[in-house]
N, C-alpha and C positions, 0 to 999 in steps of 0.2 A: 504494500500500500504506500503510495507516494506521500512524502512529508507535506503537511499543509503549508500553504504560503504564509509567510509572516504577515500579521496585520499591520497596516500602515495608518498613521494618523494624517489625514489629508492636509490639515493646516500646517503641521510640522514639516511635512514633505514639501509643501509649497514654499514655506519660509526658507527651508534648507536649500532648495533649488535656486531661489531668488538670491540668497547669500552667495552661493557658488558663482552665479552669474555676475553679481556685484564684484566679487573678488577678482574674477577673470578680467572684468573691465578695468579695475584698479591696477592690475598687474600687466595687462596687455596694451593699455593705452600708450605708455611710453614707446614700446617697440613699433607701434603703428605709426607714430610720428617721427621715428628715428631718422628717416631720410630728410625730413623737413628740418629736424634739429641739427643736422650736420651742416646746413647752409649757414653762411655768415650772418651775424645778427642784423646787419644792414639789409641783407636780402630778405630775411624773415619779416622784418618790419615793413619793408616795401611791399611784400605780397599781402600782408595783413591790412595794409593801408590802401592798396590799389583795388583789391577785390570789392570792398563796399562801394567805392566811387564808380568802378566799372559797372557794377550792378545798377547803380542809380542812373548812369548814362544810358544803359540798355533799356531800362524802364522808361526813360524819357523819350527815346526815339523809336522804340519798337511799335509797329502798327497793331496794337492790341484792340480787341473789340470792347473798349472801355471808355467811359467819359474821361476827357483829358485831365480834369482835376483829380478823379479817382486814381488814374494811372500815375500822376505825379506824386500824390500822397503815398501810394503804395511803394513807389521808388524811394521816397524819403524814409518810410518805415523800415524797409529792408536795409537801406544804407546805415541808418542809426543802430538798428538791431545788430548788424554785423560788427560795427565798430565797438559797441558795448560788449559783444561776445568775445571778439578777438583781443580786445584790450590794446589795439594798435595806438590809440590815443588815450591819455588819462580820461577817466569818466567825466570830470567837469568840463574838459575841453570839448568832448563830444556833445555834452549838454549845451554848450554855447553855440554849437553848429545848428541845433534844432531851429531856433528862431531865424537864423540866417537862411536856411533852406526853405522854410515855410514862407518867408517873405520873397525870396528869389523866384519861387515858382508861383507866386501870386495867390497862395491859399489864404494868407492873412496880410493885412497892412502891418506896418511896423509896430504900432501901439498895441494891436491885438495879439501879435505874436509874442510880445514881451509881458503882457498882462498876467499870464499864469505864474510868472516868477514872483509876483507880489500877492499870490493867493494867501488868504488868511492862515491856511494850514502851514505855510512856510514859516510864518512868524510864531505860530503856536509851537512848532518844533524848535525854533530859535530860543524862545523863552525856556523850554524844557532843557535844552543843552546848557544854557547859562546856569540854571539851577543845578544841573549835574556837575558843572565845574566847581560850584560852591561845595557840594558834597565831597568832591575829590580833594580840594584844597585844604579843607578843615578836618578831613579824616572821619567824617560821619559814616561813610561807607565801611571803612575798616573797623570802626567801633561796632557797628551793627553786625558785621561778619563774626567777630570774636564773641559778641554777646550771645548770638543765636547758637553758635557751635558749642559754647560752654554750657548752655542750658539743656542741650540734647543729650549730654553725657558721652561716655566712651564707646557705646555699642556701635559697631561698624555700620549697620543699616541705618542707625539714627544719625551717625556722622554724615553719611551720604545724603540723607534727607535734609539735614540742616544746611549743608553746602548748597544743595539744589534750591532750597527755599530762599536762602540769602541771595543767591545768584538771581533768582526770579524776581524777588522783591526789589532789588537794586535796579534790575533791567527794565522794570516798569517805568522808571523815572530817569535813569541815566543810560549812557551808551553801553550796549552789550559788550563791546570790545573793552571798554574801560573796566567793566565789572569783572570780566574774565582775567584781564591783566592784573587786577587787584588780588584776585583769589588764587591765581596759580602759585605764587610763592608760599601762601598759607597752606595750600593743599600739599605741595611738595614737602614742606616742613613736617606736616603731620604724617604723611606716608613714609617718611624716612625712619619713623619710629616703629615700623612694622616688621623689621628684620628681613627674613627671607621672603616675606610677602610684599616687600616694598614696591616691586614693579607692578604686581597685580593690583594693589591698592591704589597706586598712582593712576593707572589706566581707569579704574572704576571711578575715582573721584574727579579726575580731569574731564572725562566724558560727561559725568554727571553735572559738573559746573557748566560746561558748554551747553548741554541740553536745558539746564535750568535757566540760563540766560535767554535761550531761544523762547522758552515758555513764557518767561516774564515779559519779553518783548512783544508777545502777542496781545497782552492784556489791555494796553492803552494806546491811544493815538500817538503819544509821545514815546512809546516804547521802542519803535523802530521806524525807519524811513518808509518802508513799504506800506505800513499802516497809514502813514500820513498821505501817501499817494492815493491809496484805495479809498480812504475816508473823504478826501477832497473830491474825487470823481463821483462818489455816491452823493455827496452834498450838492453837487451841481444838478443832479437829476431828481432828488427828493429831499424831504426834511431829514436831517441827520446831524448828530451832535457828538461831543466828546463822551457823554454818558451813554449814548446809543452804542458806541463802539465797546465801552466797558461792559455793557450788559451781555454782550456775546463773547468778547475777548477774555474777560476774567474767568468765567466758568470753563471756557475752552482750555485756557492755559493751565488751570488747576487740574483738570482731568488728565491732560497730556502729561503734566509733571508727575502725578501719582502713578500713571501707567509706566512712564519711563523709569521711575524709581524701582518699581516692582520688577520690570524687565531686566534692568541693568544688574540688579542683585543676583539674578539667575544666569545671566550671560557671563559676567565676570566674577566668578566665585572666588572669594578670599577665604583661606583656611582659618585664619584667626577671627574671633568674634568681637574682641574688645581692644581698645587702644588707650594709651595714657594721654589725656588731654590737659595735663597739668601746665604745660608750656602756654597753652591758650589762655588758661585761667590767670596765669602770672602776667601775661602780656596785657590782658584786659585790666587787671588790677593796677598795673603800672601806668595805665592811661589816666587814672584818677577820675575826677568829675568832669562834666562837660566844660569845654573851653568856651570863652566868649564867642569865638568864631562859630563853634558848633551850635551854641544857643541861638545866635542870630540866624544861622542857616535854617534850623528847624523852626524858628519863630516865623520865618517867611514861607517855608515849604508847606507846613501843615495847613495854614489858612488858604494857601494856593490850591491844594488838593480839595479842600472843602468847597471852595468856590468853583473849581472845575466840575465837581459833582452836583452841587446844589446851588450854583450861582444864579440860575434863572429864578428860582423860588425866593432866594434872599433879595435879589434885585427888585422883584415885584413887591416884596414886603416893604422895602424902603422907597419905592417909587422911582428907581433908576431905570434908564432906558435899557431895553433888552440887549441891544448891541454892546452896551458898556460892560455887561456881565458875561459876554461871550468868552469861551475858553481862550481865544487868542489874546484878547485884551487883558484878561487875568494873567496870562503867562508873561506878557510884556510888562505889566505892572510889577509883577514879582521880580523880573529881571532888573527893572529900574530901582526897586527897593534894595536889591543886593548891592548895587553901586552906591546908592544914597547912604546906606548904613556902613559903608566901607567893608562889607563882608567880602567883596571882590573889588579889584581895580581892573582897568582895561587891559593891562598886561596879562592878567589871568585869562581874559576872554580871547586873547590871541591864539591860545592853544586849542580852541574849539575847531572842529572840522567844518569850516564854513562852506567847503565845496559841496556838501550834501544838499545845500539849499538850491544850488544850480541844477543838480541832478533831479530833484523833486520838481522844480519849475519846468525843466525840459520835458519830464515825463507828462506833466499836465498839458504843456503846450502841444506835444506830439499827439496826445489823446484827443485834444480839442481839434487839431488839424485833421485827424482821421475822421472825426465825426462830421465836421463842417463840410469836408470834401465829398463825403459819401463813401469813403474807402472802408470805414469801420462797418458800415451797413453791408457793403459788398462782401467783405471777409466773413461777416456774421452769416450771411446767406449761404456761403459755401459750407460753413460749419453746420448750419441747420440742415443742409442737404445730407450731410453725413450722419448727424445724430438726431434728426427730427423725430424719428420714431422711438427714441429711447425715453425711458422715464427720467424725470428731472434728477432723481438721485444718481442714476447711472451717468448722466451728463456731468453732475457735480464731481463724481469720483474720477471721471476722465480729466476734468479740469484740474483737480487736485494733483493727480499723477503727473500731468504735464508741468504744472507749476513747480512741484518738488524736483522733477528731473532737471528742468532748466536752471532752477536756483542752486542746484548742487554744482553747476559748472559755470555760472555767470552771476553777476550782481543780482541779489534778490529785489533790490529797488528797481533795477532795469527790467527785470522779469515782470513785475507788476505794471510798470509803465508801458510795456509792450502789450501785455495780455488784456488788462482791464478795459481799455476803450473798445476792443473787439468784443469782449464779453457783454458790455452794455448794449451794443448793437445786437448781439446774439439773443440777449434776454428779450429785447423788443420784438425780434423776429419770432421768437418762440411764444411770446405773450405771457412771460412769467416775470415775477419780481426780480429786478436786476441784482438785488442783494443776495439771492441764492448763488449767483455765479461770481460776483465781484468779491464777496466776503470769503468764499472758499478759496479763491485765488490769493487774496491778501493775507489770509492766515496760513495757508499751506506753504508759502515761500519761506516762512520761518522754520520749516522742518527740513532745513538744508544742512544736515549734519552727517551725511554719508561720505563726503569727500573733504579733504583739507583745504579746498579752494572755494567751498560754497560761501562761507562768510569769514570775516576777519577773526572772530573769536576762535573758530576751529583751526584757522591757520596758525594762530598763536599756540593753541594746544598741541598741534602737530609739531610745531617748531621746538617744543621742549625736548623732543627725541624720545620721550617715554611712551608715546602713543603711535602705533603704526597705522598704515593705510588699512591693513586687514582688521585691526581693532575698530576703526571707524566704520568700515563696511559692515562688519558683523553687528556691532552695537547699534549703528545708525539704522540699518534695515529692520532689525528686530523692534526698534522703537517706532520707526516711521510708519510701518504698516498699520498697527492699531491707532497711531496718532492721526493718520489720514482719515480713518473710519470715524474717529471721534469728532474731528473738525466737520466732516460732511454731515454727520448725524445732528450735532448741536446747531449748526447753521440751518439745516433743513427744518428742525423742530421750532427754532426761535422765529424764523421768518414765516413759516407756515401758520403759526398760531399768533402772529402779529406782535410778538414781544419786542422785536426790533423792526 
């Protein structure tokens, strides 16, 4: 009698196959480009730079059965997308090219091409980054990290959770990259006390910190630049606010964080169960009480968050104009207060990544150009032809998968800037609420932790030399699959039942 076939668990088999595929991509990508890599740097840069403009030229002169404006806008879209993907020019330089091309091809006059660079969401993010700089300068972020870790105790699972929570909370309000840069030395110092398990614990905690930062970045509009782009595009089409994003971003980030914590503990198993955290307690004790700078920072930050969440109700109570209590004006007022109270000086503000505002403005300008020209509607029609018979959840899953795939190999801000305008047109063609599609895209691009080039935080983590590509692929895929399902499910339910 033949031996029975072993039973297989379909989900584990699928994940295992997906991991193997991911590892093969991670390992085979360099050989695939080996011949290109042998070229001189100047030749490589010339090819990366010439291809986008050659594509634009072909789209300009080719006799396509399209309206002229649609054809020109598609050419600009392809050119900018390729430049952002190839990295032939710095992202901010490519951003400056967007209004130039939109004006050159007559899609917008100069004033309208530049107007998106002054969108309220740009200034909302500006205020958030200035607040973040105050956190960094006065060590509020470091104190919070030590405080939370010390309260969770020495259990390994609790230490991982504490770092992920700290990373998420900080990333809700300050740069993900700054958060990870702050926590890396703390993580490495703690892992060094694990003896033979030092390497495994380092991998576990470092990937946990990176995923925690990604989760926190999903929670608020100020959490990451992609949120700002998606939020601004939604606000142009329907009523949308800072609180609306939090309604969906906060529960999504919390669910993804818990799932990630559970998965990471089982993927990267550490043999020891407890660790000595006395050095953390001593470091916290040595900080003493809150410094004047910390007090001023928190004294401005806490009311700012309150006004972001409940500003409309408070303004109505005191008879203020609604626009005065908008999230953008509140953020700028907080920034001014930081300088008035000498919590910051302008020299501190110089270290802020001001280039991100150009990228956001360019993304909004490109999106508006695609919509005004009719190119977004044309691309949406093509997508509807391919997916028109699918259920909205299936379409959302496809969008999430595409967004995750792209954002693991190019800027997640650029990914949203490219996809969101098309998705708005697609939603109109399908006759569904645009939030189904745009929110899934905006949230999914934060799940870019499978490769070391997806986002700067994971580039930093990879650069420590303690985490390999294989670690990122295995951990990233195991977390990404359930995370995508969570994002799609929460967005679907919240939009379906009118919560957002």
